[in-house]
N, C-alpha and C positions, 0 to 999 in steps of 0.2 A: 504493499500499499504505500502510495505517495503522501508526504507530510504536505500540507498546504503552505505555498511560498508566503513571503511576507506581504505581498500585494493582495492575497487572496483573504477573504475574510473566512473566519472559521464558523462553522454551521452550529457549534456548541454554544449553548447560552451560558452566561456566567452563572455560578451558583450564588443565589443570594443567601446572605446571612439570615438565619431566623430571628426575627423580631421577637422583643419580649412580648409575652401576652399582656394584653391591655384589658383591664378590668371593665366590664359592662356597667352601666349606670354612672351617676354623678360622683365625682370625687369629692369628699367632705373633709375639710382641715380638721385636725385634732382639736383645735380651739373651738370649732363649732360643735363638734361631737359633745365636748366638755359642757358647753353651754347649755346645748340641747338637753343633755342628760340631767344637769341641775334643775332645769326647768320641769322636767318631768318628774324628779324627785320632790321638788318643792310643790307641785301642783297635788300630787300624792298625799304628801305629809299635811298640806293645809286641809284637804277634804276628809282626810283620815282623823286629825285633830279636832276638827270642828263638826264631825258628823253628828254628835250627841246634842249638839245646840238647838 
């Protein structure tokens, strides 16, 4: 078999490096997660504390 000359294009496609997996859905920063978590806990404590009133 003849190897392709420098002027000829190779028919092989270059192998692409695998890209890191992207997570589907919105990315939420740690700060927002903490704030949302505190809001949920505070909401739950408020209604738990004052449920007997």
